[in-house]
N, C-alpha and C positions, 0 to 999 in steps of 0.2 A: 530367396530365403524370406520365410514367413515371419510376421512380427507377432511378437505374443500378444497377449490382450493387456498386459500392463503396457508395453509400448504404443498400443494403438489408443489407450484412454488418455485423454486430456489431463494436464497436471491441474491440481487445485491450487490456487494461490491463496496463502495465508497472510493476511495483511493487518498491521496495528497502525493506526493514526491517533497520534498524542495531540490534543489541543488544549487551550486555554480559554475555557469558557466558550462564549459565543462572540468572541472577537470578531473583527473583520477577516484578519487572517486565517482564523480557525474556520469561519464559516466557508471563506473562499476554498481553503484546503479540503473541506468535506465535499463541497459540490464538485471541484476538480476531479477528486480521486473517483467519486461515484460515477461521474460521467465517462472517465477512462475505463472504469470496470464495467460499466453497461455496455460501452461499445467494443472493447477489446476482450473481455474475460466474460461474457454472459453465461451465467450458471456454472462458472468455473472458480469462484472466489469466496473467501469469506473475509470481511471486512469488520474489524472491532474498533469503535471510535472511544477512546479514553479520554476524559477530562482530567487533567492534572491538579484542577483545583479540588476536585471531588476525592481523587485517587492519588495524593502527592507521592505516597511511597512507590508508585508505578514508575515515577521518574528513575528513582535509585535502582530499582529492579532491572530496569531496561537500559541503563546508562544513556537517558535522555538529558541533553544538556540545552535543548531549545524547543520551542513549540511554534509552529506545528512541526511534527516529526513522523515521517511514514517508516514502518519498518516491514520489509518483505521478509517473513520468517521462511516461508517456502514457496517455490523451489529454491532448493539451495543454489548458490551461496546466499546467506543472510545478507540484507543489504539496508542501509539507512538514507533518507533523503529529507534535507531540512527545508522548510520553506512552505508557501502556499499551493505549491504543485501546479502553478500556472504554465510553466515551461512543459508542455506536453512532451516534445521529443526527449528532454531529460528525463521525465518520470517514465516514459515508454523503455528507455535505454535501462534504467535503474531495475524495471520490472523485467527486463530480457524480452520485450515483446517488440516484433518487427511490424511496423506499420506496412499494411497491404499497399502494393503499389508497383 
């Protein structure tokens, strides 16, 4: 059975990362998610970093209760993860990415 073009195309991940200025936790979360995306999702992701100090309304629009918070909007299901994203296994699990091995 042949796969359709859509089934063969890799999914594009749509990610939002909410941070609080350039705090230690925010800086660490940015570095961690960029590293993960570059390693596992090269060319297959969009990452928007939102500073809740500059855009406080974004907290309410996205039900953010703490910072940093990562939201995976696509592929579905949508998931949220709080913290500095230093637990790589947990981040990969939330993103539904299997580590090669």
